[in-house]
C-alpha positions as CSV (number, residue, x, y, z in Angstrom):
1,M,-12.2,2.5,10.7
2,Y,-14.3,5.6,10.5
3,G,-13.8,7.0,14.0
4,C,-11.5,4.5,15.6
5,A,-8.5,6.0,17.4
6,D,-6.6,2.7,16.9
7,P,-5.9,1.5,13.3
8,M,-8.3,-1.2,12.2
9,K,-6.4,-4.1,10.6
10,V,-8.7,-6.0,8.3
11,E,-7.0,-9.2,7.3
12,N,-6.9,-9.8,3.5
13,L,-8.0,-6.3,2.6
14,R,-5.4,-4.7,0.3
15,S,-4.5,-1.1,0.0
16,P,-6.3,1.0,-2.5
17,Y,-2.9,1.6,-4.1
18,V,-2.6,-2.0,-5.2
19,K,-3.1,-2.2,-9.0
20,T,-4.8,-4.8,-11.1
21,G,-4.1,-4.5,-14.8
22,G,-2.7,-1.1,-14.1
23,L,-5.9,0.1,-12.3
24,Y,-5.8,1.4,-8.7
25,Y,-8.5,0.2,-6.2
26,F,-9.9,-2.7,-8.2
27,A,-8.2,-5.4,-6.0
28,R,-9.5,-3.8,-2.8
29,M,-13.0,-3.8,-4.1
30,I,-12.7,-7.5,-4.8
31,D,-11.4,-8.1,-1.3
32,K,-14.3,-6.2,0.3
33,I,-16.8,-8.3,-1.7
34,R,-15.1,-11.6,-0.7
35,L,-14.7,-10.6,2.9
36,N,-18.3,-9.5,3.2
37,A,-19.5,-12.8,1.8
38,A,-17.4,-14.6,4.4
39,N,-18.8,-12.4,7.2
40,L,-15.3,-11.0,7.8
41,L,-15.9,-7.4,6.8
42,P,-16.4,-5.0,9.6
43,G,-19.8,-3.3,9.8
44,D,-18.5,0.2,9.0
45,Y,-17.2,-1.2,5.7
46,Q,-20.4,-3.1,5.0
47,Q,-22.4,0.2,5.2
48,V,-20.6,1.6,2.2
49,L,-20.3,-1.5,-0.1
50,G,-21.0,-0.5,-3.6
51,L,-20.8,3.2,-2.8
52,G,-17.8,5.6,-2.9
53,F,-14.8,4.2,-4.7
54,D,-16.6,0.9,-5.3
55,G,-19.4,2.6,-7.2
56,R,-17.1,4.9,-9.1
57,T,-14.8,2.0,-10.1
58,C,-17.8,0.1,-11.4
59,R,-19.2,3.2,-13.2
60,F,-15.7,3.8,-14.8
61,L,-15.7,0.2,-16.1
62,R,-19.5,0.4,-16.9
63,V,-20.5,-2.6,-14.9
64,G,-23.2,-2.8,-12.3
65,Y,-21.9,-3.4,-8.7
66,K,-24.5,-6.1,-8.0
67,E,-23.6,-8.0,-11.2
68,F,-19.9,-7.6,-10.5
69,T,-20.4,-8.9,-6.9
70,G,-22.1,-12.0,-8.3
71,R,-19.2,-12.6,-10.7
72,V,-16.7,-12.2,-7.9
73,L,-18.5,-14.7,-5.8
74,Q,-18.4,-17.2,-8.6
75,G,-14.7,-17.3,-8.3
76,A,-11.9,-16.0,-10.5
77,T,-8.6,-14.3,-10.2
78,D,-8.3,-10.5,-10.1
79,D,-7.0,-10.4,-13.7
80,E,-9.9,-12.6,-14.8
81,L,-12.4,-10.3,-13.1
82,L,-10.9,-7.3,-14.7
83,Q,-11.1,-8.9,-18.1
84,W,-14.7,-9.8,-17.4
85,C,-15.4,-6.1,-16.7
86,F,-13.6,-5.2,-20.0
87,T,-15.8,-7.6,-21.9
88,R,-19.1,-6.9,-20.0
89,G,-18.6,-3.2,-19.7
90,R,-15.8,-1.4,-21.5
91,T,-12.1,-1.5,-22.0
92,P,-10.6,1.8,-21.1
93,S,-7.6,3.0,-23.0
94,D,-4.2,3.3,-21.3
95,E,-4.7,7.1,-21.3
96,E,-8.1,6.7,-19.6
97,I,-6.6,4.3,-17.0
98,S,-3.8,6.8,-16.4
99,M,-6.4,9.6,-15.9
100,W,-8.5,7.4,-13.6
101,N,-5.5,6.5,-11.5
102,D,-4.4,10.2,-11.2
103,W,-7.9,11.2,-10.2
104,V,-8.7,8.3,-7.7
105,R,-5.4,8.4,-5.9
106,K,-5.6,12.1,-5.3
107,K,-9.2,12.2,-4.1
108,G,-9.4,14.4,-1.0
109,W,-6.5,16.6,-2.1
110,R,-7.7,20.1,-2.8
111,D,-11.1,19.0,-4.0
112,E,-14.7,18.6,-2.8
113,T,-13.7,15.7,-0.6
114,S,-11.1,17.7,1.3
115,A,-13.4,18.7,4.2
116,R,-14.6,15.1,4.6
117,L,-11.0,13.9,4.7
118,K,-10.2,16.3,7.5
119,E,-13.3,15.1,9.4
120,R,-12.2,11.5,9.0
121,L,-8.7,12.3,10.2
122,K,-10.1,14.0,13.3
123,E,-12.6,11.2,14.0
124,S,-9.8,8.7,13.9
125,G,-7.4,10.7,16.0
126,F,-5.1,11.5,13.2
127,Q,-5.7,15.3,13.0
128,D,-2.0,16.0,13.5
129,R,-1.0,14.0,10.4
130,T,-0.7,16.8,8.0
131,D,1.1,14.5,5.5
132,I,-2.2,12.7,4.9
133,E,-3.6,14.5,1.9
134,T,-5.8,11.9,0.1
135,M,-8.5,9.4,0.9
136,F,-6.2,6.6,-0.2
137,D,-3.5,7.7,2.3
138,Y,-6.2,8.0,5.0
139,L,-7.5,4.4,4.3
140,D,-3.9,3.1,4.5
141,L,-3.2,4.9,7.7
142,D,-6.5,4.0,9.3
143,E,-5.9,0.3,8.5
144,G,-2.4,0.3,9.9
145,R,-0.3,0.9,6.8
146,D,1.6,4.1,7.2
147,P,1.7,5.8,3.8
148,R,5.1,7.5,4.7
149,H,6.7,4.1,4.4
150,L,5.0,2.8,1.3
151,N,5.9,3.2,-2.4
152,W,3.1,1.9,-4.5
153,D,4.3,3.0,-8.0
């Protein structure tokens, strides 16, 4: 990832498009925490734990990343962890979840992150992939999941 010409396959790391309780990215954040605790998360990923989409997801749910990490490591299912966030932080409405999903899955498409997305594509040797318009698509492509062949909804 992050500059690797060959896709980086990280076992047991789900796509950001996987939903938990209707919420994009949450399952991936849990995977990253668990993989890091097991020393199975690549260094590039470790550098950004709690930042980017991780941090934004926690802020959306109004839970601290460190506290959430502690809860994940105590063990629970994805749905139980989401319910814990709803209880500990806040329970977003269906409309708020819909707005979150629309925003997060389009990050990098015609916004302040577009230039960074283009850099990442170039660093990874994917500069010719004009179909990759979002950070989610980039993450999937960089990890060996070709977004052209996926239907997450």
